[in-house]
DRENMAR-579878 format. One record per residue: residue number from 1; y, x, z of N, C-alpha, C, O in turn. Coordinates in nm, 2 decimals. Each point is the difference from the previous one (the first is absolute). Layout:
BEGIN
   k    npy    npx    npz   capy   capx   capz    cpy    cpx    cpz    opy    opx    opz
 NUM      Y      X      Z      Y      X      Z      Y      X      Z      Y      X      Z
...
***
This chain:
BEGIN
   k    npy    npx    npz   capy   capx   capz    cpy    cpx    cpz    opy    opx    opz
   1   0.52   6.06  -0.54  -0.04  -0.10  -0.09   0.07  -0.13   0.08   0.00  -0.02   0.12
   2   0.06  -0.06  -0.22   0.07  -0.13   0.04  -0.09  -0.12   0.02   0.03  -0.10   0.06
   3  -0.16   0.12  -0.13  -0.08  -0.11  -0.01  -0.08  -0.02   0.13  -0.04   0.11   0.06
   4   0.01  -0.22  -0.01  -0.09  -0.02   0.11  -0.14   0.03  -0.04  -0.03  -0.01  -0.12
   5  -0.06   0.04   0.20  -0.15   0.04  -0.03  -0.06  -0.13  -0.06  -0.07   0.01  -0.10
   6   0.10  -0.12   0.14  -0.06  -0.12  -0.05   0.05  -0.03  -0.14  -0.07  -0.08  -0.07
   7   0.17   0.13   0.02   0.05  -0.03  -0.13  -0.03   0.11  -0.09   0.02  -0.01  -0.12
   8  -0.08   0.12   0.17  -0.03   0.11  -0.09  -0.14  -0.03  -0.07  -0.09  -0.05   0.06
   9   0.10   0.08  -0.19  -0.13  -0.01  -0.08  -0.06   0.14  -0.01   0.07   0.10  -0.04
  10  -0.20  -0.09   0.08  -0.08   0.12  -0.01  -0.07   0.01  -0.13  -0.05  -0.10  -0.04
  11   0.05   0.21  -0.03  -0.07   0.03  -0.12  -0.12   0.09   0.04   0.01   0.12   0.02
  12  -0.13  -0.19  -0.02  -0.11   0.09   0.04  -0.10   0.00  -0.12  -0.03  -0.10  -0.07
  13  -0.02   0.23   0.07  -0.09   0.03  -0.13  -0.14   0.02   0.07  -0.01   0.09   0.09
  14  -0.10  -0.16  -0.15  -0.13   0.02   0.04  -0.09  -0.11  -0.05   0.03  -0.07  -0.09
  15  -0.15   0.07   0.14  -0.11  -0.07  -0.05  -0.06  -0.11   0.11   0.00   0.03   0.12
  16  -0.04  -0.14  -0.16  -0.07  -0.09   0.09  -0.14   0.03   0.01  -0.07   0.02  -0.11
  17   0.02  -0.01   0.24  -0.15   0.05   0.02  -0.08  -0.12   0.05  -0.12  -0.01  -0.01
  18   0.19  -0.09   0.05  -0.07  -0.12   0.06   0.09  -0.12   0.02   0.12   0.02   0.00
  19  -0.17  -0.14   0.01   0.08  -0.11   0.03  -0.08  -0.09   0.11  -0.12   0.00   0.01
  20   0.20  -0.07   0.07  -0.06  -0.09   0.09   0.09  -0.13   0.00   0.12   0.01   0.01
  21  -0.18  -0.12  -0.03   0.06  -0.14   0.00   0.03  -0.04   0.16  -0.10  -0.02   0.07
  22   0.21   0.00  -0.03   0.04  -0.03   0.13   0.08  -0.13   0.01   0.05  -0.06  -0.09
  23  -0.03   0.03   0.21   0.08  -0.13   0.03   0.11   0.03   0.10  -0.04   0.06   0.10
  24   0.16  -0.09  -0.10   0.10   0.02   0.09  -0.02  -0.11   0.11  -0.09  -0.09   0.00
  25   0.19   0.10   0.09   0.01  -0.09   0.11   0.00  -0.15  -0.03  -0.06  -0.09   0.07
  26   0.13   0.06  -0.18   0.00  -0.14  -0.05  -0.10  -0.03  -0.10   0.01  -0.10  -0.08
  27  -0.12   0.18   0.07  -0.11  -0.03  -0.08   0.03   0.02  -0.15  -0.07  -0.06  -0.08
  28   0.16   0.14   0.06   0.04   0.02  -0.16  -0.07   0.14  -0.03   0.00   0.10   0.07
  29  -0.07  -0.11  -0.20  -0.07   0.11  -0.05   0.09   0.11  -0.05   0.10  -0.02  -0.07
  30  -0.14   0.16   0.10   0.05   0.11  -0.07  -0.10   0.10   0.00  -0.11  -0.01   0.05
  31   0.15   0.11  -0.13  -0.10   0.11  -0.03   0.06   0.12   0.08   0.12   0.02   0.00
  32  -0.21   0.05   0.07   0.02   0.13   0.06  -0.06   0.10  -0.09  -0.13   0.00  -0.01
  33   0.21   0.08  -0.05  -0.05   0.10  -0.10   0.00   0.14   0.07   0.10   0.05   0.06
  34  -0.23   0.01  -0.06  -0.01   0.14   0.05   0.04   0.09  -0.12  -0.05  -0.02  -0.11
  35   0.14   0.11   0.14   0.06   0.07  -0.11   0.00   0.14   0.04   0.01   0.04   0.12
  36  -0.01   0.05  -0.22   0.03   0.15   0.02   0.12   0.04  -0.07  -0.01   0.02  -0.12
  37   0.11   0.00   0.20   0.14   0.01  -0.05   0.03   0.15  -0.01  -0.02   0.07   0.11
  38   0.06  -0.01  -0.21   0.03   0.13  -0.03   0.13   0.05   0.06   0.00   0.11   0.06
  39   0.10  -0.18  -0.07   0.14   0.05   0.04   0.04  -0.05   0.14   0.11   0.03   0.05
  40  -0.19  -0.11   0.02   0.02  -0.04   0.15  -0.13  -0.02   0.06  -0.03  -0.12   0.01
  41  -0.04   0.22   0.03  -0.13   0.00   0.04  -0.03  -0.08   0.13  -0.12  -0.04   0.03
  42   0.23   0.01   0.04  -0.03  -0.08   0.12  -0.02  -0.15  -0.03  -0.04  -0.07   0.08
  43   0.07   0.04  -0.20  -0.03  -0.14  -0.04  -0.13  -0.01  -0.05  -0.03   0.06  -0.10
  44  -0.05  -0.15   0.16  -0.14  -0.02  -0.05  -0.04  -0.15  -0.02  -0.11  -0.04  -0.03
  45   0.22  -0.06   0.06  -0.03  -0.13  -0.02   0.12  -0.06  -0.07   0.12   0.02   0.04
  46  -0.14  -0.10  -0.14   0.12  -0.09  -0.05  -0.06  -0.14  -0.01  -0.11  -0.02  -0.05
  47   0.20  -0.07   0.11  -0.04  -0.14  -0.01   0.06  -0.08  -0.13   0.12   0.02  -0.03
  48  -0.21  -0.10  -0.02   0.05  -0.08  -0.12  -0.02  -0.15   0.02  -0.10  -0.05   0.05
  49   0.21  -0.02  -0.09   0.01  -0.15   0.04  -0.01  -0.06  -0.15   0.03   0.05  -0.10
  50  -0.07  -0.18   0.12  -0.03  -0.08  -0.13   0.13  -0.03  -0.08  -0.01  -0.05  -0.10
  51   0.13   0.08   0.15   0.12  -0.03  -0.07   0.01   0.11  -0.13   0.08  -0.02  -0.09
  52  -0.15   0.13   0.10   0.00   0.10  -0.11  -0.13  -0.04  -0.09  -0.11   0.05   0.01
  53   0.14  -0.15  -0.10  -0.12  -0.06  -0.07  -0.08   0.10  -0.09  -0.12   0.00   0.01
  54   0.19   0.07  -0.08  -0.07   0.11  -0.08  -0.08   0.09   0.09  -0.12   0.01  -0.03
  55   0.17   0.05   0.12  -0.06   0.10   0.08  -0.12  -0.07   0.08  -0.10   0.06   0.01
  56   0.13  -0.17   0.03  -0.10  -0.09   0.08  -0.13  -0.03  -0.08  -0.11   0.00   0.06
  57   0.12  -0.02  -0.18  -0.11  -0.04  -0.10  -0.06   0.13  -0.03  -0.13   0.00  -0.01
  58   0.19   0.11  -0.01  -0.07   0.12  -0.04  -0.08   0.07   0.12  -0.09   0.07  -0.01
  59   0.15  -0.10   0.12  -0.06   0.04   0.14  -0.13  -0.09   0.02  -0.11   0.05   0.04
  60   0.13  -0.17  -0.06  -0.12  -0.10   0.02  -0.11   0.03  -0.09  -0.12   0.00   0.04
  61   0.15   0.04  -0.17  -0.10   0.04  -0.09  -0.03   0.13   0.00  -0.07   0.05  -0.10
  62   0.11   0.03   0.20  -0.03   0.14   0.01   0.03   0.08  -0.13  -0.08   0.08  -0.04
  63   0.20  -0.11  -0.02   0.03   0.08  -0.13   0.10   0.11   0.04   0.10   0.02  -0.06
  64  -0.14   0.06   0.16   0.09   0.11   0.05  -0.08   0.13   0.03   0.05   0.10   0.04
  65  -0.19  -0.11  -0.07  -0.08   0.11   0.04   0.02   0.12  -0.09  -0.01  -0.02  -0.12
  66   0.04   0.14   0.16   0.02   0.13  -0.07   0.14   0.01  -0.07   0.02   0.09  -0.08
  67   0.06  -0.19   0.12   0.14   0.02  -0.06   0.10   0.05   0.11  -0.02  -0.02   0.12
  68   0.11   0.08  -0.18   0.11   0.05   0.09   0.13  -0.08  -0.02   0.04  -0.04  -0.11
  69   0.02   0.01   0.22   0.12  -0.10   0.00   0.12   0.06   0.07  -0.01   0.09   0.08
  70   0.13  -0.14  -0.12   0.13   0.01   0.08   0.01  -0.13   0.06   0.00  -0.11  -0.07
  71   0.00   0.11   0.20   0.02  -0.10   0.09   0.14  -0.02   0.05   0.05   0.10   0.05
  72   0.01  -0.22  -0.07   0.13  -0.02   0.05  -0.02  -0.09   0.12  -0.04  -0.11  -0.01
  73   0.08   0.17   0.14  -0.04  -0.07   0.13   0.12  -0.01   0.09   0.10   0.08  -0.01
  74  -0.10  -0.17   0.09   0.10  -0.01   0.12  -0.09   0.03   0.13  -0.13  -0.02   0.00
  75   0.20   0.07   0.09  -0.07   0.04   0.13   0.08  -0.10   0.11   0.12   0.00   0.02
  76  -0.21  -0.08   0.02   0.04  -0.08   0.11  -0.08   0.03   0.13  -0.12  -0.03   0.00
  77   0.18   0.09   0.10  -0.06   0.03   0.13  -0.14   0.09  -0.03  -0.10  -0.02   0.07
  78   0.12   0.11  -0.16  -0.12   0.08  -0.03  -0.11  -0.05  -0.08  -0.10   0.07  -0.03
  79   0.12  -0.19  -0.02  -0.09  -0.06  -0.10   0.07  -0.01  -0.15   0.11  -0.05  -0.02
  80  -0.18   0.12  -0.06   0.04   0.01  -0.15  -0.03  -0.13  -0.08  -0.12  -0.03   0.00
  81   0.21  -0.04  -0.06  -0.04  -0.11  -0.07   0.05   0.03  -0.15   0.10   0.06  -0.03
  82  -0.19  -0.10  -0.07   0.01   0.02  -0.13   0.12  -0.09  -0.08  -0.01  -0.13   0.01
  83   0.10   0.19  -0.06   0.10  -0.07  -0.08  -0.02  -0.01  -0.14   0.02  -0.10  -0.07
  84  -0.08   0.21   0.01  -0.04   0.01  -0.14  -0.08   0.12  -0.01  -0.01   0.08   0.09
  85  -0.05  -0.06  -0.20  -0.09   0.13  -0.04   0.01   0.02  -0.15   0.03  -0.09  -0.08
  86  -0.06   0.21   0.05   0.00   0.05  -0.13  -0.11   0.09  -0.02  -0.01   0.10   0.08
  87  -0.08  -0.12  -0.18  -0.10   0.09  -0.03   0.05   0.13  -0.07   0.08  -0.01  -0.09
  88  -0.12   0.13   0.14   0.04   0.11  -0.05  -0.10   0.06  -0.10   0.03   0.11  -0.06
***
């Protein structure tokens, strides 16, 4: 593979089981999603930042329960961050 790990986009299929609103070291809010991923079982957390407006609003309003998603994520030092998502 020619791509660096940080440039690779992971396609993860699964469901969101819970959310937690957190703040980073600079006091910026983000959501920590507890997920059940089918195709990469070692992933159990995906972080979502406010720059993804549509996803942020849906998560804030809890419009994800019982739905299955394809998550597009980047992995930075073992932490998966959401780039985009698609309902299946």
